[in-house]
C-alpha positions as CSV (number, residue, x, y, z in Angstrom):
1,M,-17.5,-73.8,41.0
2,S,-18.7,-75.3,44.3
3,N,-19.6,-73.1,47.3
4,R,-15.9,-73.2,48.4
5,I,-13.2,-72.2,46.0
6,R,-11.2,-75.4,45.4
7,V,-7.4,-74.8,45.4
8,G,-4.7,-76.8,43.6
9,L,-1.3,-76.1,45.1
10,L,1.8,-76.4,43.0
11,G,4.9,-76.7,45.2
12,A,3.4,-78.6,48.1
13,N,6.6,-80.1,49.6
14,P,5.3,-81.9,52.7
15,D,8.5,-81.1,54.7
16,K,9.5,-77.6,53.8
17,G,8.9,-74.7,51.5
18,W,6.7,-71.7,50.9
19,G,3.7,-73.8,49.8
20,S,3.5,-75.9,52.9
21,S,4.6,-73.3,55.5
22,V,2.5,-70.4,54.2
23,H,-0.2,-71.3,51.8
24,V,-1.4,-74.5,53.5
25,P,-2.1,-72.8,56.8
26,A,-3.5,-69.7,55.1
27,I,-6.0,-71.9,53.2
28,A,-6.9,-73.7,56.4
29,C,-7.9,-70.4,58.0
30,L,-10.4,-69.5,55.2
31,E,-14.0,-70.7,55.1
32,G,-14.3,-69.8,51.4
33,F,-11.5,-72.1,50.3
34,E,-10.5,-75.7,50.4
35,L,-7.3,-77.5,49.5
36,A,-8.5,-79.9,46.8
37,A,-5.2,-81.0,45.1
38,V,-1.5,-80.8,45.5
39,A,1.4,-81.4,43.2
40,T,5.2,-81.7,43.5
41,T,7.8,-83.0,41.1
42,R,7.4,-86.6,42.4
43,I,4.1,-88.4,43.0
44,E,5.5,-90.0,46.1
45,S,6.0,-86.6,47.9
46,A,2.8,-85.3,46.5
47,S,0.9,-88.3,48.0
48,R,2.5,-87.6,51.3
49,A,1.5,-83.9,51.1
50,A,-2.1,-84.8,50.2
51,E,-2.3,-87.1,53.3
52,A,-0.6,-84.5,55.5
53,F,-2.7,-81.6,54.4
54,G,-6.0,-83.2,53.7
55,A,-6.1,-82.8,49.9
56,R,-8.2,-85.2,47.9
57,H,-5.9,-85.5,44.9
58,A,-2.1,-85.7,44.4
59,F,-0.1,-85.2,41.2
60,G,3.5,-85.5,40.2
61,D,3.3,-82.9,37.4
62,V,1.7,-79.6,36.6
63,E,-0.5,-80.9,33.8
64,G,-2.4,-83.3,36.0
65,L,-3.2,-80.7,38.6
66,V,-4.3,-77.9,36.2
67,S,-6.6,-80.3,34.2
68,D,-8.3,-81.5,37.4
69,P,-12.0,-80.5,37.1
70,E,-12.2,-80.2,40.9
71,V,-9.6,-77.4,40.9
72,D,-10.9,-73.8,40.5
73,L,-7.8,-71.9,41.5
74,V,-4.2,-72.9,40.8
75,V,-1.7,-71.6,43.4
76,I,1.9,-71.5,42.1
77,A,4.5,-71.7,44.9
78,V,7.5,-73.1,43.1
79,K,10.8,-71.5,42.2
80,A,10.6,-68.3,40.2
81,P,12.1,-69.7,36.9
82,D,9.2,-72.2,36.8
83,H,6.4,-69.7,37.3
84,H,5.8,-68.8,33.6
85,A,5.3,-72.4,32.4
86,A,3.1,-73.3,35.3
87,A,1.0,-70.2,35.0
88,M,0.5,-70.5,31.3
89,A,-0.6,-74.1,31.7
90,A,-3.1,-73.1,34.3
91,L,-4.4,-70.1,32.3
92,E,-4.8,-72.2,29.2
93,A,-6.9,-74.6,31.3
94,G,-9.2,-71.7,32.2
95,K,-8.2,-71.7,35.9
96,H,-8.0,-68.7,38.2
97,V,-4.3,-68.3,39.2
98,Y,-2.5,-67.0,42.3
99,C,1.3,-66.9,41.5
100,E,4.0,-66.0,44.0
101,W,6.3,-63.1,43.3
102,P,8.3,-62.7,41.1
103,L,5.5,-63.2,38.6
104,A,8.0,-64.5,36.1
105,A,11.8,-64.6,35.3
106,N,11.5,-61.4,33.2
107,S,9.1,-58.8,31.9
108,A,8.4,-60.6,28.5
109,Q,7.2,-63.7,30.3
110,A,5.1,-61.5,32.7
111,A,3.5,-59.7,29.8
112,E,2.5,-63.0,28.1
113,M,1.0,-64.2,31.4
114,A,-1.0,-61.0,31.9
115,A,-2.2,-60.9,28.3
116,T,-3.3,-64.5,28.5
117,A,-5.1,-64.0,31.7
118,E,-7.1,-61.1,30.3
119,A,-7.9,-63.0,27.1
120,R,-9.2,-66.0,29.2
121,G,-11.3,-63.8,31.5
122,V,-10.0,-65.4,34.6
123,R,-9.0,-63.8,37.9
124,T,-5.3,-63.6,38.8
125,M,-3.3,-62.5,41.8
126,V,0.5,-62.1,42.3
127,G,1.9,-62.7,45.8
128,L,3.0,-59.2,46.7
129,Q,1.7,-59.7,50.2
130,A,3.3,-56.6,51.7
131,R,0.1,-54.9,50.3
132,S,-1.8,-57.0,52.8
133,A,0.3,-56.1,55.9
134,P,-2.0,-54.5,58.5
135,A,0.5,-51.7,59.3
136,L,1.0,-50.8,55.6
137,R,-2.8,-50.9,54.9
138,R,-3.3,-48.6,57.9
139,I,-0.5,-46.2,56.7
140,R,-2.2,-46.0,53.3
141,D,-5.6,-45.1,54.9
142,L,-4.0,-42.6,57.3
143,L,-2.3,-40.9,54.4
144,R,-5.6,-40.6,52.6
145,E,-7.1,-39.1,55.7
146,G,-4.4,-36.5,55.8
147,Y,-2.5,-37.7,58.9
148,V,0.8,-36.3,57.8
149,G,-0.6,-33.4,55.8
150,R,1.2,-33.0,52.5
151,P,3.9,-35.7,52.1
152,I,7.3,-34.1,51.5
153,A,9.8,-36.9,51.8
154,V,9.8,-40.7,52.0
155,R,12.7,-42.9,53.1
156,M,12.9,-46.7,52.9
157,N,15.8,-48.8,54.1
158,C,16.1,-52.6,53.9
159,A,19.2,-54.3,55.2
160,L,18.8,-58.0,54.5
161,P,20.9,-61.1,54.9
162,G,20.0,-62.6,51.4
163,G,22.3,-62.2,48.5
164,G,25.6,-62.5,50.4
165,A,28.8,-64.5,50.1
166,R,27.4,-68.0,50.8
167,R,24.5,-70.0,49.4
168,S,23.1,-73.5,49.8
169,R,22.9,-75.8,46.8
170,E,19.2,-75.7,46.9
171,G,19.2,-71.9,46.4
172,L,21.9,-71.6,43.7
173,Y,19.4,-70.6,41.1
174,V,19.2,-67.1,42.6
175,I,22.8,-66.3,41.7
176,D,22.0,-66.2,38.0
177,K,20.0,-63.0,37.3
178,A,18.5,-64.6,34.2
179,N,16.4,-66.8,36.6
180,G,14.6,-63.7,37.9
181,A,15.2,-64.4,41.5
182,S,17.9,-62.0,42.5
183,P,17.7,-59.6,45.5
184,L,16.7,-56.9,43.0
185,A,13.8,-59.1,41.8
186,I,12.6,-60.6,45.1
187,Q,13.7,-58.4,48.0
188,G,13.7,-55.3,45.9
189,G,10.4,-56.1,44.3
190,H,8.6,-56.7,47.5
191,A,10.0,-53.6,49.2
192,I,9.5,-51.2,46.3
193,D,6.0,-52.5,45.7
194,A,5.2,-51.8,49.4
195,L,6.5,-48.3,48.9
196,R,4.4,-47.6,45.9
197,F,1.3,-49.2,47.5
198,C,1.6,-46.8,50.4
199,V,2.7,-43.5,48.8
200,G,2.1,-43.9,45.1
201,E,4.1,-44.2,41.9
202,W,7.4,-42.7,40.9
203,A,7.5,-39.6,38.6
204,D,11.3,-39.2,38.1
205,F,14.1,-41.3,39.6
206,S,17.7,-42.3,39.1
207,S,19.0,-45.6,40.4
208,L,22.1,-47.7,40.9
209,V,22.4,-51.5,41.2
210,A,25.6,-53.3,42.1
211,N,27.0,-56.8,42.7
212,Q,29.2,-56.8,45.7
213,F,29.5,-60.6,45.8
214,P,30.6,-61.6,42.3
215,E,31.7,-65.0,43.7
216,I,29.8,-67.1,46.2
217,E,30.7,-70.2,48.3
218,V,28.4,-73.2,48.1
219,I,27.7,-74.0,51.8
220,E,27.6,-77.8,51.5
221,T,30.7,-78.2,49.3
222,G,32.9,-75.2,49.7
223,E,32.9,-74.7,45.9
224,H,33.1,-71.2,44.6
225,L,30.8,-70.1,41.8
226,P,30.4,-66.8,39.8
227,K,27.3,-64.7,40.6
228,D,25.9,-62.0,38.3
229,A,22.7,-61.2,40.2
230,P,22.8,-57.7,41.8
231,D,22.6,-57.5,45.5
232,Q,22.7,-53.7,46.2
233,I,19.9,-51.3,45.0
234,A,19.7,-47.5,45.5
235,V,16.9,-45.4,44.1
236,S,16.2,-41.7,44.5
237,G,13.8,-39.4,42.9
238,V,10.4,-37.7,43.1
239,L,7.0,-39.4,43.5
240,A,3.9,-38.5,41.5
241,S,2.7,-36.7,44.7
242,G,5.8,-34.4,44.6
243,A,7.4,-36.0,47.6
244,V,11.1,-36.8,47.4
245,A,11.9,-40.5,47.9
246,T,14.9,-42.6,48.6
247,V,15.2,-46.3,48.8
248,Q,18.3,-48.4,49.8
249,I,18.2,-52.2,49.7
250,T,21.4,-53.8,51.1
251,G,21.8,-57.5,50.5
252,G,24.3,-59.7,52.2
253,T,24.3,-58.0,55.7
254,V,25.9,-60.1,58.4
255,A,24.4,-58.2,61.3
256,G,22.0,-55.3,62.0
257,H,19.5,-56.3,59.3
258,G,16.0,-54.8,59.4
259,I,13.5,-52.7,57.5
260,S,12.0,-49.2,57.8
261,L,9.6,-47.0,55.9
262,D,9.4,-43.3,57.1
263,I,6.9,-40.8,55.6
264,F,7.5,-37.2,56.5
265,G,4.8,-34.6,55.9
266,T,3.9,-31.0,56.6
267,E,1.7,-32.0,59.6
268,G,3.2,-35.2,60.9
269,T,5.2,-38.4,60.4
270,L,4.4,-42.1,59.9
271,S,6.9,-44.9,60.4
272,A,6.7,-48.7,59.9
273,G,9.4,-51.2,60.4
274,W,11.1,-53.9,62.4
275,D,14.6,-54.5,63.6
276,G,15.7,-57.9,62.3
277,G,12.8,-58.1,59.9
278,L,13.4,-60.1,56.7
279,N,11.3,-57.7,54.5
280,F,8.0,-55.9,54.6
281,Q,5.9,-58.9,53.3
282,M,6.9,-61.2,56.2
283,S,7.6,-59.2,59.3
284,E,5.5,-58.1,62.3
285,L,5.7,-54.4,61.4
286,R,5.7,-51.8,64.2
287,L,3.6,-48.8,63.3
288,R,4.4,-45.4,64.9
289,G,3.3,-41.8,64.2
290,A,3.2,-38.2,65.4
291,R,1.1,-35.2,64.4
292,L,1.7,-31.5,65.3
293,P,2.2,-30.3,67.9
294,Q,3.5,-33.7,68.9
295,R,7.2,-34.1,68.1
296,T,7.9,-37.7,69.3
297,L,6.9,-40.8,67.5
298,E,4.5,-43.0,69.5
299,E,3.1,-46.5,68.9
300,L,-0.1,-46.4,66.9
301,A,-2.8,-49.0,67.4
302,I,-4.1,-50.8,64.3
303,P,-7.9,-51.0,64.4
304,E,-9.8,-54.3,64.1
305,G,-10.3,-55.5,60.6
306,Y,-6.8,-55.0,59.3
307,D,-5.3,-58.2,60.8
308,P,-7.1,-61.5,60.2
309,G,-5.8,-62.9,63.5
310,V,-4.6,-66.3,62.1
311,V,-2.9,-68.9,64.3
312,L,-0.1,-71.0,62.8
313,A,-1.0,-74.1,64.8
314,D,0.9,-77.1,63.6
315,F,2.6,-75.4,60.7
316,T,5.3,-73.6,62.6
317,G,7.9,-76.4,62.0
318,R,7.8,-76.1,58.2
319,S,10.0,-73.3,57.3
320,P,10.7,-71.9,53.8
321,Y,14.2,-70.9,54.9
322,P,16.6,-73.1,56.9
323,G,16.8,-72.1,60.5
324,I,14.2,-69.4,60.2
325,A,10.7,-69.8,61.7
326,V,7.7,-68.5,59.7
327,P,6.5,-65.3,61.2
328,R,2.8,-65.3,61.9
329,A,2.5,-62.0,59.9
330,T,3.6,-63.9,56.8
331,V,0.6,-66.2,56.9
332,A,-1.7,-63.3,58.0
333,N,-0.7,-61.2,55.0
334,V,-1.3,-64.1,52.6
335,V,-4.7,-64.7,54.2
336,N,-5.6,-61.1,53.5
337,L,-4.7,-61.6,49.8
338,Y,-6.8,-64.8,49.6
339,R,-9.7,-62.8,51.0
340,D,-9.3,-60.1,48.4
341,L,-9.1,-62.8,45.7
342,E,-12.2,-64.5,46.9
343,R,-14.2,-61.3,46.6
344,A,-12.9,-60.7,43.1
345,I,-13.7,-64.3,41.9
346,R,-17.2,-64.2,43.4
347,S,-18.0,-60.7,42.2
348,G,-16.2,-60.8,38.8
349,V,-14.0,-57.8,39.5
350,T,-10.3,-57.4,39.0
351,P,-8.3,-58.3,42.2
352,S,-5.3,-56.4,43.4
353,P,-2.5,-57.1,43.0
354,S,-3.3,-58.8,39.7
355,F,-0.9,-60.1,37.0
356,A,-1.2,-56.6,35.5
357,D,0.2,-55.1,38.7
358,G,3.0,-57.7,38.7
359,L,3.9,-56.8,35.1
360,S,4.0,-53.1,36.1
361,L,6.4,-53.9,38.9
362,H,8.6,-56.0,36.6
363,R,8.9,-53.1,34.2
364,L,9.7,-50.7,37.0
365,L,12.5,-53.0,38.2
366,D,13.8,-53.1,34.6
367,R,14.1,-49.3,34.7
368,I,15.8,-49.4,38.1
369,E,18.4,-51.9,36.8
370,A,19.0,-49.7,33.8
371,G,19.7,-46.7,36.0
372,G,16.4,-44.9,35.8
373,A,15.2,-42.6,33.0
374,D,14.4,-39.0,32.4
375,R,10.8,-39.9,33.2
376,A,10.1,-43.1,35.3
377,G,6.8,-43.5,33.3
């Protein structure tokens, strides 16, 4: 490996998408990385991406990129149903891998990916970038310092526009839950992982998932198609700490969407959220708190070192979602993950969140879809 970690980006559409709108500017912010190669499903678009983003090599398939000797780290930013095959090819080639969330279409695929990564001795990371949000990292530190005293209750609410009655042709794969890209998997996964990152794992819970939009309209054609992917998630139970926790994730909201996480303790309260936010991993979260004898929540400053201070520069026009600009926080959070991964690669330690963490979350979501259990395990 050269002095800089050489990245091969799968899913580098030069005009739109998560790879070009988030990963390319994130890599450009980091001295320890360089974009060495890009790949899309067509060599023509890959060549345009290489020219636009300054990569030395372009490929029209996964195999060419993962076998490139000038690639140290393969970044997978393609649709969720394609994660498993791409990751397995990269792992078998002996590459480090950063894979976007969901890690795979199901837990069985995720387990194979995690086991192969361990057997190969490479470093892996799953894109659960809410763990890198400055406000949530600060909350975790404040809880460890005893800011709220003993946590007694946790409340999370996510009212999100995704998962509703209409869908573009490009996004139709999310309506089939077998593809692993439902609101439970994506929006639910990011939010629930943010909760467990801040306040710890579940001990006992019960849950309910529902599909309030069993038929959707294709925006471009007006065609109506069946949908079996759940869009409503409710979880309630007790955390390992003893705090009572409730989570409600509402998909398909037409107005009033936003996110909030409130942690109530014997000595104080912490709150993070954003009205209109799309989820915890890609919103400029507002952090507030209060400690006794104070009774009113006030804005809390986040010390230097939590936020990498990235600037989007020329990448603001490339959006992963039609009509929605990329929040600066999205790139900043991914930059923080890359920094954690760099330290792990150079020191030989296991990064977090790794493929093992992703597998753990997949299994938790399986239990949530099944309605919980006597013990959440």
